[in-house]
C-alpha positions, -999 to +999 in steps of 0.1 A: +559-941+588+571-908+574+573-905+536+609-894+528+604-888+491+615-855+477+590-828+474+580-818+439+593-785+425+626-770+416+658-783+431+673-764+460+700-739+454+723-752+482+741-731+508+740-694+501+747-661+519+719-635+523+725-599+514+700-571+513+707-545+486+691-512+478+694-502+442+692-465+431+655-460+422+665-447+387+684-479+380+659-505+392+637-506+361+668-512+339+679-541+361+645-556+363+641-553+325+674-571+319+665-599+344+631-603+326+648-604+292+672-631+306+643-651+319+656-649+355+643-636+388+662-604+397+682-620+425+694-648+401+703-622+375+724-603+400+742-635+410+749-643+374+762-608+365+784-606+396+799-641+388+806-631+352+820-597+361+844-613+386+854-643+364+838-668+388+821-700+378+783-698+377+766-717+405+754-752+393+718-742+398+721-712+376+739-733+348+711-759+350+683-732+346+702-716+317+707-750+299+670-759+304+659-727+286+677-737+254+656-759+232+673-787+211+678-779+175+657-799+151+675-822+127 
């Protein structure tokens, strides 16, 4: 019998559309640094910034990751 339990690891991001983008070489380091500072992979950072720029709701998987990075305040 096949074990149908979910694999360990991060939750899937759902249906997405693939796009290959080439950044200007002189911009790439700035984008990567901003993604690193945000604690996101570059692709997730680009998705976040595009959604914010176009007043779109952040994908659920990106909201979840953002919320997990915030530690609760001590009382």
